[in-house]
Backbone as CSV, one residue per row, in Angstrom:
resi,resn,N_x,N_y,N_z,CA_x,CA_y,CA_z,C_x,C_y,C_z
1,UNK,75.357,169.257,35.074,75.856,168.113,34.328,74.735,167.135,34.043
2,UNK,74.688,166.621,32.827,73.668,165.641,32.476,73.974,164.295,33.109
3,UNK,72.919,163.589,33.531,73.109,162.256,34.104,73.633,161.287,33.065
4,UNK,73.562,161.648,31.783,74.084,160.782,30.738,75.579,160.525,30.921
5,UNK,76.268,161.415,31.643,77.712,161.273,31.809,78.105,160.673,33.151
6,UNK,77.146,160.372,34.013,77.483,159.823,35.318,78.276,158.536,35.202
7,UNK,77.875,157.675,34.269,78.564,156.397,34.076,78.970,156.229,32.607
8,UNK,79.442,157.320,32.031,79.785,157.316,30.614,80.937,156.350,30.316
9,UNK,81.920,156.329,31.182,83.059,155.446,30.936,82.659,153.978,30.954
10,UNK,81.929,153.581,31.970,81.615,152.163,32.116,80.485,151.705,31.215
11,UNK,79.518,152.581,30.954,78.354,152.166,30.177,78.515,152.390,28.673
12,UNK,79.484,153.189,28.264,79.674,153.408,26.828,81.127,153.215,26.411
13,UNK,82.003,154.014,26.978,83.363,154.070,26.453,84.089,152.741,26.604
14,UNK,83.945,152.110,27.758,84.647,150.841,27.972,84.122,149.751,27.044
15,UNK,82.866,149.867,26.628,82.282,148.871,25.744,82.863,148.935,24.331
16,UNK,83.356,150.087,23.926,83.853,150.231,22.560,85.371,150.352,22.495
17,UNK,86.057,150.397,23.633,87.498,150.614,23.621,88.184,149.776,24.698
18,UNK,88.904,148.747,24.264,89.709,147.939,25.180,90.906,148.756,25.652
19,UNK,91.545,148.357,26.757,92.717,149.105,27.233,93.792,149.303,26.169
20,UNK,94.012,148.282,25.335,95.018,148.417,24.278,94.598,149.486,23.266
21,UNK,93.295,149.586,23.004,92.796,150.614,22.086,92.993,152.001,22.674
22,UNK,92.750,152.146,23.961,92.930,153.441,24.614,94.390,153.884,24.556
23,UNK,95.303,152.937,24.778,96.730,153.276,24.671,97.078,153.684,23.241
24,UNK,96.541,152.937,22.273,96.783,153.269,20.872,96.230,154.651,20.535
25,UNK,95.062,154.976,21.044,94.457,156.283,20.774,95.347,157.422,21.267
26,UNK,95.984,157.234,22.425,96.884,158.265,22.949,98.101,158.432,22.051
27,UNK,98.639,157.310,21.583,99.780,157.365,20.662,99.377,158.058,19.369
28,UNK,98.200,157.682,18.849,97.720,158.266,17.595,97.471,159.761,17.735
29,UNK,96.960,160.184,18.897,96.696,161.614,19.110,97.977,162.429,19.016
30,UNK,99.045,161.917,19.585,100.325,162.626,19.514,100.860,162.597,18.086
31,UNK,100.653,161.474,17.405,101.073,161.376,16.007,100.332,162.387,15.138
32,UNK,99.020,162.522,15.375,98.206,163.437,14.574,98.528,164.904,14.833
33,UNK,98.741,165.247,16.110,98.750,166.660,16.503,100.060,167.143,17.103
34,UNK,101.013,166.239,17.297,102.222,166.579,18.039,103.032,167.705,17.452
35,UNK,102.901,167.939,16.140,103.668,169.020,15.519,103.271,170.389,16.065
36,UNK,102.085,170.480,16.672,101.606,171.753,17.199,101.844,171.891,18.707
37,UNK,102.415,170.876,19.340,102.646,170.926,20.781,103.818,171.865,21.078
38,UNK,103.803,172.508,22.231,104.898,173.432,22.567,106.204,172.699,22.833
39,UNK,107.300,173.340,22.504,108.614,172.765,22.776,108.959,172.844,24.259
40,UNK,108.432,173.849,24.941,108.710,174.072,26.360,108.008,173.012,27.207
41,UNK,108.784,172.221,27.932,108.204,171.157,28.748,107.513,171.697,30.004
42,UNK,107.655,172.981,30.283,106.932,173.611,31.388,105.671,174.323,30.910
43,UNK,105.304,174.143,29.665,104.075,174.743,29.145,102.873,174.180,29.894
44,UNK,101.899,175.040,30.155,100.674,174.625,30.843,99.705,174.036,29.820
45,UNK,99.399,172.751,29.984,98.549,172.024,29.047,97.296,171.544,29.767
46,UNK,96.145,171.795,29.175,94.869,171.343,29.719,94.184,170.456,28.684
47,UNK,93.703,169.298,29.136,92.851,168.482,28.270,91.421,168.536,28.798
48,UNK,90.489,168.815,27.909,89.068,168.798,28.237,88.488,167.473,27.769
49,UNK,87.867,166.732,28.688,87.315,165.432,28.342,88.382,164.372,28.203
50,UNK,89.119,164.050,29.286,90.296,163.181,29.177,90.013,161.689,29.168
51,UNK,88.757,161.268,29.244,88.456,159.835,29.190,89.069,159.078,30.345
52,UNK,89.823,158.031,30.042,90.486,157.237,31.071,91.845,157.812,31.462
53,UNK,92.243,158.924,30.856,93.491,159.577,31.241,94.726,159.098,30.503
54,UNK,94.539,158.320,29.443,95.708,157.776,28.743,96.577,158.855,28.118
55,UNK,95.945,159.894,27.573,96.738,160.933,26.917,97.473,161.806,27.923
56,UNK,96.808,162.233,28.987,97.516,163.085,29.949,98.655,162.313,30.618
57,UNK,98.444,161.011,30.830,99.514,160.203,31.416,100.700,160.117,30.464
58,UNK,100.420,159.934,29.190,101.496,159.823,28.209,102.222,161.156,28.038
59,UNK,101.478,162.246,27.998,102.108,163.557,27.884,103.059,163.818,29.050
60,UNK,102.649,163.362,30.230,103.457,163.587,31.434,104.647,162.630,31.506
61,UNK,104.394,161.333,31.354,105.438,160.346,31.618,106.325,160.065,30.418
62,UNK,105.776,160.133,29.194,106.549,159.805,28.005,107.070,161.044,27.287
63,UNK,106.260,162.097,27.262,106.668,163.307,26.537,107.372,164.318,27.425
64,UNK,107.251,164.166,28.748,108.005,165.011,29.664,107.388,166.338,30.015
65,UNK,106.112,166.553,29.678,105.457,167.806,30.068,105.133,167.769,31.559
66,UNK,105.525,168.810,32.261,105.423,168.818,33.717,104.152,169.469,34.250
67,UNK,103.432,170.199,33.401,102.236,170.912,33.866,101.033,170.489,33.033
68,UNK,100.646,169.238,33.209,99.515,168.672,32.469,98.336,168.534,33.414
69,UNK,97.189,169.040,33.007,95.978,168.923,33.819,94.797,168.634,32.913
70,UNK,93.645,168.363,33.541,92.449,168.030,32.768,91.217,168.455,33.549
71,UNK,90.097,168.513,32.822,88.812,168.844,33.445,87.732,168.026,32.762
72,UNK,86.712,167.633,33.530,85.609,166.870,32.953,84.348,167.111,33.768
73,UNK,83.193,166.837,33.131,81.904,167.004,33.801,81.484,165.754,34.553
74,UNK,82.215,164.644,34.377,81.827,163.367,34.971,82.707,163.010,36.163
75,UNK,82.109,162.778,37.332,82.912,162.328,38.477,83.647,161.026,38.195
76,UNK,83.049,160.157,37.384,83.680,158.888,37.050,84.965,159.106,36.259
77,UNK,84.930,160.026,35.315,86.122,160.356,34.533,87.193,160.973,35.424
78,UNK,86.794,161.903,36.272,87.746,162.569,37.167,88.444,161.557,38.065
79,UNK,87.685,160.621,38.620,88.276,159.604,39.495,89.246,158.719,38.725
80,UNK,88.874,158.313,37.512,89.735,157.449,36.709,91.047,158.145,36.368
81,UNK,90.966,159.411,35.980,92.170,160.143,35.590,93.079,160.427,36.780
82,UNK,92.493,160.696,37.915,93.312,160.967,39.097,93.966,159.704,39.644
83,UNK,93.443,158.542,39.285,94.150,157.307,39.621,95.377,157.135,38.725
84,UNK,95.265,157.571,37.498,96.364,157.448,36.541,97.427,158.514,36.784
85,UNK,96.984,159.752,36.993,97.893,160.867,37.239,97.331,161.665,38.413
86,UNK,97.729,161.313,39.632,97.117,161.905,40.826,97.148,163.434,40.833
87,UNK,95.984,164.013,41.189,95.866,165.460,41.310,95.769,166.209,39.998
88,UNK,95.604,165.474,38.904,95.643,166.124,37.587,94.314,166.687,37.131
89,UNK,93.202,166.081,37.561,91.926,166.317,36.889,90.885,166.888,37.842
90,UNK,90.217,167.947,37.385,89.209,168.633,38.182,87.819,168.345,37.638
91,UNK,86.839,168.385,38.542,85.438,168.226,38.171,84.825,169.609,37.981
92,UNK,84.101,169.775,36.857,83.434,171.060,36.597,82.111,170.782,35.905
93,UNK,81.023,171.162,36.543,79.720,170.985,35.926,79.518,171.884,34.732
94,UNK,80.215,173.000,34.691,80.131,173.959,33.590,81.553,174.255,33.121
95,UNK,81.951,173.657,32.012,83.329,173.803,31.540,83.637,175.230,31.134
96,UNK,82.682,175.916,30.504,82.918,177.299,30.102,83.181,178.185,31.317
97,UNK,82.415,177.990,32.399,82.634,178.774,33.614,84.004,178.465,34.212
98,UNK,84.396,177.195,34.208,85.723,176.781,34.688,86.814,177.530,33.936
99,UNK,86.679,177.627,32.624,87.685,178.298,31.806,87.704,179.800,32.042
100,UNK,86.531,180.398,32.193,86.468,181.844,32.430,87.145,182.219,33.753
101,UNK,87.193,181.290,34.684,87.849,181.541,35.968,89.368,181.443,35.872
102,UNK,89.865,181.054,34.705,91.310,180.853,34.507,91.788,181.625,33.276
103,UNK,91.649,182.938,33.276,92.037,183.722,32.093,93.539,183.652,31.821
104,UNK,93.884,183.433,30.544,95.268,183.422,30.075,96.164,182.493,30.902
105,UNK,95.631,181.329,31.235,96.391,180.392,32.069,97.131,179.324,31.271
106,UNK,96.649,178.992,30.087,97.170,177.813,29.392,97.912,178.178,28.112
107,UNK,98.947,177.392,27.850,99.671,177.499,26.582,99.020,176.639,25.507
108,UNK,98.391,175.546,25.934,97.782,174.611,24.994,96.562,173.979,25.644
109,UNK,95.456,173.973,24.909,94.257,173.254,25.351,93.937,172.188,24.297
110,UNK,93.697,170.983,24.769,93.361,169.844,23.906,91.914,169.461,24.143
111,UNK,91.196,169.218,23.066,89.798,168.821,23.183,89.501,167.797,22.078
112,UNK,89.708,166.531,22.415,89.591,165.465,21.439,88.280,164.717,21.616
113,UNK,87.461,164.744,20.579,86.169,164.052,20.563,85.287,164.490,21.733
114,UNK,85.216,165.800,21.876,84.386,166.438,22.889,83.381,167.390,22.252
115,UNK,83.812,168.151,21.257,82.978,169.218,20.711,81.670,168.682,20.140
116,UNK,81.684,167.463,19.621,80.449,166.879,19.071,79.434,166.532,20.153
117,UNK,79.845,166.543,21.427,78.939,166.281,22.545,78.280,167.555,23.071
118,UNK,78.789,168.709,22.663,78.322,169.982,23.211,77.044,170.405,22.493
119,UNK,76.001,170.800,23.237,74.789,171.299,22.571,75.109,172.441,21.616
120,UNK,74.376,172.486,20.520,74.681,173.439,19.451,74.793,174.875,19.966
121,UNK,73.859,175.308,20.816,73.872,176.707,21.270,74.963,176.981,22.299
122,UNK,75.665,175.919,22.746,76.749,176.111,23.707,78.123,176.013,23.064
123,UNK,78.181,175.689,21.773,79.472,175.517,21.107,80.257,176.823,21.080
124,UNK,79.648,177.901,20.606,80.371,179.165,20.508,80.770,179.717,21.879
125,UNK,79.875,179.724,22.889,80.315,180.177,24.208,81.476,179.366,24.770
126,UNK,81.481,178.046,24.524,82.592,177.230,25.009,83.885,177.604,24.296
127,UNK,83.848,177.751,22.986,85.055,178.114,22.240,85.564,179.496,22.638
128,UNK,84.669,180.419,22.890,85.079,181.746,23.335,85.723,181.684,24.722
129,UNK,85.193,180.825,25.585,85.803,180.639,26.903,87.178,179.990,26.784
130,UNK,87.309,179.052,25.863,88.607,178.424,25.612,89.631,179.464,25.178
131,UNK,89.218,180.317,24.274,90.137,181.350,23.792,90.567,182.261,24.937
132,UNK,89.623,182.618,25.809,89.955,183.497,26.938,90.933,182.830,27.908
133,UNK,90.909,181.506,27.998,91.773,180.796,28.944,93.196,180.627,28.433
134,UNK,93.414,180.903,27.151,94.736,180.746,26.556,95.589,181.992,26.729
135,UNK,96.869,181.771,26.879,97.809,182.884,26.845,97.900,183.428,25.416
136,UNK,98.446,184.607,25.267,98.663,185.148,23.930,99.527,184.178,23.126
137,UNK,99.078,183.867,21.925,99.710,182.896,21.036,99.544,181.449,21.494
138,UNK,98.727,181.242,22.527,98.409,179.878,22.928,97.571,179.192,21.855
139,UNK,97.546,177.863,21.921,96.871,177.097,20.868,95.782,176.190,21.439
140,UNK,94.738,176.065,20.645,93.683,175.090,20.888,93.777,174.036,19.795
141,UNK,93.797,172.760,20.206,93.776,171.658,19.240,92.522,170.843,19.485
142,UNK,91.753,170.664,18.443,90.470,169.969,18.503,90.514,168.762,17.566
143,UNK,89.862,167.678,17.973,89.625,166.565,17.056,88.175,166.146,17.176
144,UNK,87.529,165.924,16.033,86.126,165.509,15.995,85.944,164.450,14.921
145,UNK,84.893,163.622,15.023,84.576,162.722,13.913,84.178,163.540,12.689
146,UNK,84.503,163.022,11.518,84.158,163.691,10.261,82.879,163.069,9.709
147,UNK,81.777,163.800,9.767,80.512,163.215,9.307,80.423,163.168,7.782
148,UNK,81.417,163.734,7.100,81.458,163.624,5.641,82.136,162.342,5.177
149,UNK,82.678,161.553,6.115,83.374,160.327,5.706,82.394,159.389,5.020
150,UNK,82.779,158.792,3.881,81.823,158.006,3.098,81.345,156.725,3.750
151,UNK,82.101,156.183,4.699,81.716,154.934,5.358,81.316,155.173,6.809
152,UNK,82.139,155.919,7.545,81.976,156.054,8.988,81.211,157.298,9.414
153,UNK,80.872,158.182,8.473,80.271,159.459,8.847,79.010,159.332,9.661
154,UNK,78.022,158.597,9.147,76.750,158.453,9.858,76.925,157.673,11.152
155,UNK,77.763,156.651,11.127,78.008,155.867,12.343,78.601,156.745,13.441
156,UNK,79.618,157.511,13.082,80.262,158.357,14.083,79.339,159.456,14.595
157,UNK,78.414,159.888,13.780,77.469,160.925,14.222,76.467,160.372,15.220
158,UNK,76.004,159.126,15.018,74.849,158.638,15.776,75.113,157.444,16.694
159,UNK,76.315,156.861,16.680,76.501,155.674,17.513,76.516,155.998,19.000
160,UNK,76.802,157.255,19.326,76.844,157.699,20.718,75.650,158.616,20.960
161,UNK,74.792,158.223,21.887,73.571,158.976,22.168,73.866,160.397,22.617
162,UNK,75.052,160.626,23.187,75.377,161.953,23.709,75.961,162.885,22.647
163,UNK,76.132,162.409,21.425,76.521,163.325,20.344,75.347,164.232,20.004
164,UNK,75.613,165.518,19.907,74.542,166.486,19.638,74.696,167.197,18.307
165,UNK,75.885,167.138,17.719,76.159,167.898,16.494,77.271,167.194,15.738
166,UNK,77.318,167.403,14.427,78.372,166.822,13.610,79.137,167.906,12.869
167,UNK,80.373,167.589,12.479,81.234,168.569,11.813,81.842,168.005,10.541
168,UNK,81.995,168.871,9.555,82.842,168.631,8.397,84.037,169.575,8.510
169,UNK,84.950,169.488,7.551,86.101,170.376,7.609,85.685,171.849,7.554
170,UNK,84.660,172.148,6.760,84.239,173.544,6.626,83.564,174.067,7.900
171,UNK,82.675,173.285,8.484,81.962,173.770,9.671,82.887,173.856,10.884
172,UNK,83.877,172.960,10.963,84.831,173.039,12.077,85.666,174.314,11.976
173,UNK,86.165,174.603,10.792,86.910,175.847,10.615,86.056,177.076,10.878
174,UNK,84.788,177.004,10.463,83.874,178.138,10.643,83.701,178.504,12.113
175,UNK,83.430,177.503,12.968,83.163,177.833,14.374,84.423,178.353,15.064
176,UNK,85.579,177.845,14.694,86.812,178.313,15.320,87.125,179.756,14.916
177,UNK,86.982,180.051,13.646,87.241,181.433,13.197,86.242,182.406,13.807
178,UNK,84.999,181.988,13.907,83.980,182.885,14.450,84.064,183.029,15.963
179,UNK,84.813,182.163,16.617,85.061,182.328,18.049,86.249,183.250,18.307
180,UNK,86.856,183.766,17.236,87.932,184.740,17.382,89.328,184.188,17.213
181,UNK,89.464,182.898,16.895,90.793,182.324,16.712,91.374,182.742,15.359
182,UNK,92.694,182.756,15.289,93.386,183.048,14.041,94.249,181.850,13.669
183,UNK,94.811,181.889,12.484,95.680,180.813,11.997,95.020,179.449,12.194
184,UNK,93.778,179.349,11.759,93.022,178.100,11.907,93.414,177.138,10.788
185,UNK,93.911,175.989,11.174,94.294,174.950,10.223,93.467,173.706,10.508
186,UNK,92.742,173.219,9.515,91.939,172.003,9.646,92.588,170.924,8.791
187,UNK,92.728,169.728,9.340,93.454,168.660,8.647,92.817,167.304,8.977
188,UNK,93.104,166.332,8.157,92.577,164.991,8.384,93.425,164.215,9.371
189,UNK,92.771,163.388,10.179,93.462,162.502,11.118,93.270,161.064,10.628
190,UNK,94.328,160.489,10.107,94.257,159.139,9.561,95.123,158.205,10.393
191,UNK,94.820,156.939,10.321,95.500,155.939,11.134,97.007,155.933,10.869
192,UNK,97.825,156.060,11.921,99.279,155.979,11.723,99.699,154.590,11.231
193,UNK,100.686,154.558,10.356,101.205,153.293,9.822,102.351,152.821,10.712
194,UNK,102.020,152.300,11.885,103.056,151.971,12.858,103.409,150.493,12.921
195,UNK,102.643,149.643,12.275,102.977,148.224,12.217,102.335,147.637,10.963
196,UNK,102.711,146.421,10.550,102.192,145.875,9.281,100.669,145.798,9.224
197,UNK,100.020,145.417,10.330,98.564,145.325,10.329,97.933,146.694,10.120
198,UNK,98.437,147.702,10.809,97.911,149.058,10.643,98.193,149.587,9.238
199,UNK,99.315,149.185,8.667,99.645,149.608,7.310,98.627,149.062,6.311
200,UNK,98.263,147.788,6.463,97.278,147.173,5.574,95.921,147.850,5.732
201,UNK,95.520,148.059,6.989,94.224,148.688,7.259,94.181,150.102,6.700
202,UNK,95.257,150.857,6.908,95.313,152.230,6.426,95.285,152.269,4.899
203,UNK,95.984,151.360,4.244,95.992,151.329,2.783,94.599,151.083,2.236
204,UNK,93.863,150.146,2.856,92.487,149.877,2.429,91.603,151.105,2.633
205,UNK,91.784,151.779,3.755,91.010,152.989,4.016,91.327,154.074,2.989
206,UNK,92.593,154.220,2.651,92.983,155.240,1.671,92.334,154.982,0.315
207,UNK,92.232,153.713,-0.072,91.627,153.382,-1.363,90.147,153.749,-1.365
208,UNK,89.442,153.401,-0.278,88.009,153.721,-0.176,87.800,155.225,-0.223
209,UNK,88.613,155.967,0.511,88.454,157.418,0.556,88.806,158.067,-0.782
210,UNK,89.789,157.509,-1.502,90.134,158.040,-2.813,88.981,157.846,-3.797
211,UNK,88.387,156.671,-3.809,87.261,156.412,-4.713,86.079,157.321,-4.377
212,UNK,85.829,157.523,-3.074,84.734,158.408,-2.668,85.018,159.848,-3.082
213,UNK,86.268,160.265,-2.961,86.624,161.637,-3.347,86.434,161.858,-4.846
214,UNK,86.768,160.847,-5.642,86.582,160.964,-7.087,85.108,161.084,-7.438
215,UNK,84.273,160.324,-6.748,82.827,160.412,-6.982,82.289,161.771,-6.553
216,UNK,82.797,162.285,-5.432,82.329,163.567,-4.925,82.683,164.709,-5.881
217,UNK,83.756,164.549,-6.647,84.159,165.581,-7.607,83.074,165.847,-8.648
218,UNK,82.243,164.840,-8.913,81.169,165.032,-9.878,80.144,166.047,-9.374
219,UNK,79.995,166.135,-8.052,79.005,167.040,-7.460,79.633,168.360,-7.016
220,UNK,80.898,168.319,-6.584,81.586,169.521,-6.088,82.939,169.635,-6.788
221,UNK,82.933,169.942,-8.068,84.190,169.914,-8.831,85.216,170.946,-8.401
222,UNK,84.765,172.046,-7.799,85.698,173.123,-7.443,85.900,173.275,-5.941
223,UNK,85.306,172.381,-5.168,85.368,172.533,-3.711,86.074,171.343,-3.078
224,UNK,87.272,171.537,-2.542,87.965,170.430,-1.877,87.245,170.033,-0.590
225,UNK,87.123,168.742,-0.358,86.457,168.223,0.839,87.366,167.187,1.486
226,UNK,87.592,167.319,2.775,88.429,166.373,3.509,87.585,165.158,3.897
227,UNK,88.010,163.962,3.496,87.248,162.742,3.763,87.945,161.815,4.738
228,UNK,88.844,162.342,5.567,89.449,161.517,6.615,88.390,161.095,7.630
229,UNK,88.638,160.004,8.326,87.692,159.514,9.327,87.433,160.547,10.419
230,UNK,88.503,161.225,10.833,88.400,162.263,11.861,89.097,163.514,11.375
231,UNK,88.690,164.638,11.939,89.265,165.935,11.596,89.972,166.528,12.792
232,UNK,91.141,167.079,12.542,91.841,167.836,13.551,91.863,169.307,13.164
233,UNK,92.009,170.156,14.148,92.163,171.591,13.874,93.063,172.196,14.937
234,UNK,93.951,173.057,14.487,94.778,173.835,15.400,94.457,175.309,15.177
235,UNK,94.197,176.017,16.271,93.841,177.429,16.193,94.633,178.206,17.231
236,UNK,95.030,179.415,16.864,95.897,180.228,17.724,95.126,181.431,18.255
237,UNK,95.360,181.763,19.511,94.731,182.951,20.104,95.388,184.211,19.530
């Protein structure tokens, strides 16, 4: 494990995300990806890189999933998550090795804003290990910053020193398909319109992205490009 993650929560994540933001992020994650979650509340769900544990706590206490767990490379993250949901989160210096030790164990694996931290030459081995850890027809859901976004792309790529790679809709789909997944769907993750302030903010964002998309058509007239701030993908084993 890199020492960059020893105090990742306190030295980086807490500086950019207040507790209210973390709660909102968990709500937004379910809004973005919930259509792909299993109906069975006994489904085995693993989150890789759970941060402060807001999502696993919400999945357990609000959504009713009884078998929610997580894994992280940072002892600080593991301690924080186990305070929120005791016994939920394991420490693993090598996530791919952790997954290989658990073949066909999970119905759903979540990996939100993690893949961009993985060194380029480790991306495919990690995705292949993820696939091996899933049951037949199990799903992997990924979310990453979209470096093609006209305003936030460069910021999201470089604001975090531990980011090692960036993704567009095409490159995200490419790595998932080449790791052996099928039924790969890549989609934009946009701010949910859950209150008047968010509605105004989302409307302004939609206008900026529409104007950027029209300009991009001049260069790529036949190639659709997703310009959402973040990209989600669901892939099936």
